[in-house]
Wavefront OBJ file of the C-alpha trace (Angstrom):
o trace
v -18.843 33.922 5.478
v -18.035 31.093 7.897
v -14.460 29.891 7.674
v -13.550 26.199 7.733
v -9.931 25.771 8.802
v -8.013 23.073 6.934
v -5.220 20.821 8.175
v -2.526 23.233 7.013
v -4.223 26.106 8.848
v -4.821 24.289 12.138
v -2.027 25.390 14.467
v -1.026 23.551 17.619
v -2.196 26.502 19.706
v -5.634 26.471 18.042
v -5.991 22.739 18.662
v -4.988 23.131 22.316
v -7.451 25.991 22.744
v -10.282 23.941 21.205
v -9.594 21.074 23.613
v -8.972 23.136 26.758
v -11.886 25.528 26.221
v -14.089 22.689 24.987
v -15.239 24.596 21.949
v -17.466 21.706 20.952
v -20.792 21.823 19.194
v -23.017 19.438 17.296
v -25.045 19.388 14.123
v -28.021 17.088 13.731
v -28.680 16.136 10.136
v -32.121 14.621 9.465
v -32.526 11.117 8.123
v -35.693 11.130 6.051
v -37.942 8.235 5.085
v -38.356 7.919 1.322
v -41.732 6.296 1.839
v -43.323 8.974 4.052
v -41.071 12.029 3.631
v -40.948 12.344 7.426
v -37.853 12.746 9.574
v -37.102 9.316 11.031
v -34.015 10.318 12.966
v -30.899 12.471 13.071
v -27.198 11.867 12.636
v -25.196 13.756 15.266
v -22.049 15.269 13.783
v -19.135 16.739 15.725
v -18.472 20.448 15.319
v -15.440 22.396 16.539
v -14.936 26.174 16.755
v -11.945 28.449 17.203
v -11.826 31.565 19.419
v -13.445 33.655 16.695
v -16.361 31.269 16.432
v -15.284 29.959 13.033
v -15.816 26.296 12.243
v -12.815 23.995 12.204
v -13.237 20.896 10.080
v -13.843 17.876 12.362
v -11.790 15.523 10.199
v -8.824 17.872 10.611
v -9.227 17.982 14.384
v -9.615 14.218 14.709
v -6.643 13.560 12.432
v -4.481 15.688 14.738
v -5.901 14.040 17.869
v -5.007 10.542 16.674
v -1.407 11.305 17.621
v -2.500 11.268 21.274
v -4.949 8.424 22.082
v -5.804 9.690 25.574
v -6.710 13.171 24.336
v -8.614 11.565 21.456
v -10.644 9.569 23.967
v -11.336 12.635 26.124
v -12.509 14.749 23.193
v -14.626 11.984 21.655
v -16.208 11.261 25.037
v -16.991 14.954 25.606
v -18.414 15.224 22.078
v -20.694 12.245 22.633
v -22.004 13.832 25.837
v -22.832 16.994 23.852
v -24.484 15.014 21.053
v -26.543 12.762 23.314
v -27.410 15.538 25.732
v -28.880 17.883 23.116
v -30.609 15.384 20.828
v -34.305 15.137 20.053
v -35.198 12.029 22.050
v -38.393 11.500 20.103
v -36.290 10.430 17.101
v -33.678 7.744 16.536
v -30.179 9.159 16.960
v -27.229 8.005 14.845
v -23.800 8.683 16.365
v -20.353 8.085 14.889
v -17.909 6.414 17.234
v -14.171 6.422 16.573
v -12.731 2.943 17.025
v -9.386 4.247 18.280
v -11.112 6.452 20.865
v -13.260 3.522 21.992
v -10.273 1.281 22.688
v -8.110 4.077 24.094
v -10.212 3.760 27.269
v -8.151 0.665 28.084
v -11.126 -1.377 29.273
v -13.005 -4.411 28.047
v -15.533 -3.478 25.364
v -18.573 -3.957 27.603
v -17.012 -1.787 30.321
v -16.050 1.065 27.985
v -17.386 4.479 29.138
v -18.951 4.970 25.705
v -21.146 1.940 26.349
v -22.465 3.537 29.521
v -23.248 6.787 27.694
v -25.209 5.030 24.969
v -27.069 2.803 27.437
v -28.052 5.882 29.430
v -29.539 7.516 26.334
v -31.764 4.544 25.537
v -30.795 1.334 23.807
v -33.725 1.392 21.411
v -33.230 5.048 20.378
v -29.627 5.082 19.210
v -27.625 3.554 16.357
v -23.825 3.529 16.554
v -22.067 4.186 13.239
v -18.707 2.583 12.546
v -16.490 3.779 9.733
v -14.844 1.238 7.470
v -11.469 2.364 6.158
v -8.257 0.944 4.750
v -6.930 -0.712 7.916
v -7.639 -4.383 8.574
v -7.208 -3.715 12.285
v -10.066 -1.204 12.153
v -12.382 -3.913 10.850
v -11.350 -6.183 13.711
v -12.037 -3.408 16.217
v -15.384 -2.752 14.542
v -16.365 -6.396 14.945
v -15.592 -6.298 18.662
v -17.610 -3.102 19.073
v -20.563 -4.450 17.062
v -20.672 -7.611 19.163
v -20.557 -5.568 22.379
v -23.329 -3.173 21.337
v -25.445 -5.997 19.903
v -25.231 -7.913 23.172
v -26.957 -4.934 24.809
v -29.592 -4.594 22.095
v -28.029 -1.454 20.616
v -28.170 -1.100 16.828
v -25.091 -0.556 14.677
v -24.437 0.798 11.200
v -21.600 0.671 8.727
v -20.835 4.196 7.535
v -19.287 5.457 4.281
v -19.909 2.258 2.325
v -18.663 2.629 -1.277
v -16.305 5.458 -0.384
v -13.210 4.878 -2.565
v -10.907 5.132 0.472
v -12.722 2.501 2.508
v -12.599 -1.250 2.448
v -15.410 -3.731 2.893
v -15.375 -6.304 5.656
v -17.783 -9.138 4.899
v -18.061 -9.938 8.597
v -18.940 -6.335 9.477
v -21.467 -6.144 6.639
v -23.170 -9.268 7.941
v -23.477 -8.096 11.544
v -24.653 -4.474 11.280
v -28.328 -3.497 11.240
v -27.933 -0.432 9.020
v -25.942 0.399 5.881
v -25.082 3.997 5.003
v -24.030 4.573 1.411
v -21.406 7.287 1.107
v -22.222 10.516 -0.770
v -19.636 9.403 -3.337
v -22.362 7.131 -4.732
v -24.358 10.196 -5.818
v -21.379 11.673 -7.652
v -20.773 8.373 -9.477
v -24.356 7.683 -10.539
v -23.467 7.837 -14.252
v -20.631 5.309 -13.934
v -22.209 2.021 -15.052
v -19.531 -0.289 -13.640
v -19.526 1.443 -10.265
v -23.308 1.335 -10.093
v -23.288 -2.421 -10.724
v -21.273 -2.765 -7.539
v -23.530 -0.381 -5.578
v -26.659 -2.254 -6.644
v -25.158 -5.559 -5.502
v -24.377 -4.022 -2.105
v -27.973 -2.812 -1.858
v -29.290 -6.213 -2.927
v -27.223 -7.908 -0.231
v -28.438 -5.425 2.390
v -32.068 -6.003 1.468
v -31.730 -9.776 1.446
v -30.245 -9.634 4.953
v -32.960 -7.281 6.277
v -30.794 -4.194 6.741
v -32.043 -0.631 6.462
v -30.254 1.436 3.809
v -29.505 5.170 3.939
v -28.118 7.198 1.030
v -26.036 10.192 2.102
v -25.244 13.257 0.009
v -28.749 14.032 -1.252
v -28.663 17.712 -2.231
v -31.287 18.110 -4.955
v -34.581 16.785 -6.299
v -32.566 14.858 -8.868
v -30.583 13.172 -6.081
v -33.834 12.310 -4.335
v -35.163 10.631 -7.468
v -31.867 8.789 -7.800
v -32.381 7.449 -4.266
v -35.820 6.174 -5.286
v -34.266 4.530 -8.340
v -31.733 2.750 -6.113
v -34.485 1.566 -3.795
v -32.940 2.749 -0.523
v -35.078 3.240 2.582
v -33.836 6.595 3.861
v -31.929 9.637 2.630
v -29.728 12.253 4.247
v -28.176 15.459 2.913
v -28.347 19.216 2.387
v -31.607 18.919 0.452
v -33.208 18.873 3.902
v -31.175 21.756 5.308
v -34.236 23.455 6.810
v -34.591 20.491 9.167
v -30.998 20.649 10.467
v -30.473 21.359 14.153
v -27.256 23.085 15.327
v -25.864 23.331 18.856
v -22.953 25.718 19.444
v -20.707 25.963 22.530
l 1 2 3 4 5 6 7 8 9 10 11 12 13 14 15 16 17 18 19 20 21 22 23 24 25 26 27 28 29 30 31 32 33 34 35 36 37 38 39 40 41 42 43 44 45 46 47 48 49 50 51 52 53 54 55 56 57 58 59 60 61 62 63 64 65 66 67 68 69 70 71 72 73 74 75 76 77 78 79 80 81 82 83 84 85 86 87 88 89 90 91 92 93 94 95 96 97 98 99 100 101 102 103 104 105 106 107 108 109 110 111 112 113 114 115 116 117 118 119 120 121 122 123 124 125 126 127 128 129 130 131 132 133 134 135 136 137 138 139 140 141 142 143 144 145 146 147 148 149 150 151 152 153 154 155 156 157 158 159 160 161 162 163 164 165 166 167 168 169 170 171 172 173 174 175 176 177 178 179 180 181 182 183 184 185 186 187 188 189 190 191 192 193 194 195 196 197 198 199 200 201 202 203 204 205 206 207 208 209 210 211 212 213 214 215 216 217 218 219 220 221 222 223 224 225 226 227 228 229 230 231 232 233 234 235 236 237 238 239 240 241 242 243 244 245 246 247 248
C-alpha cells in the first residue's frame, strides 16, 4: 500500500531530500464534459515522493515550504516545469499557482518567471487556478495575478469555491473565466441551506458566462448530482482510468 506522509511525519531531513533530489512528479486528473462525456482537459497536480518512493502529501510539503519564500518559489517553479512539460497538449491544462510563490520572485507581475512558463506553453491551452482562502491579502494578490494573466489572454479560475475554509472575493469572482466548486459541495448535497448558497453561486457564474466544474465526483450518484446542479464539467476519482501519472 502506498504511504501518504502527514505533517507530523514529515521530518526536516525528508523535506530537504525532496527539494535537493527534486523528487517531484505530477498527476493529471481529467476534466470531463457533462454534455459529451469526453475529456475536455486535465488538472495538473503536484506530487512529491520520499526516498522509498512513497507519496508525501503536497499540502504538507507546501505548508512547510511557506516558511521559506525563496525555496517555495524554487519548488513551485520546478513543479510547474514538470507539469507543463509532461502534459497532453491536445487538451486544455489547468494548473494551480501559489500566490506566495508567484510574488516571491520579487518582480512585477508581468515579468514573473511563471508568466513566461505559461506563455511558452500556449496562452489558449492553459487555465491558471487561484485558491481563495481566509486571508484578505491573498484575494488582493489573486486580483493582481488575474489582471496580469488576462492582459496576455490567459484564462483564470477560482479554485475550491464553497470550501468551508475559504472566503469569497466578489472582485475575484467577477474577473475569472472558470469556477471550480470544491468537493465539499458533494458531501453537503443533503444540506438544504448550504445548497441554496451553492445554487446562487452557480446562477451567478452562469449569468456572467463562466464555465463551472464540480470536483469530487466519485460515483454515478455524484455524476447525477452534477447534472442536477447544472454544472458544465466534472472532475474526480470516478474517472480514475483516465488519470495520467508522471513520477520522478
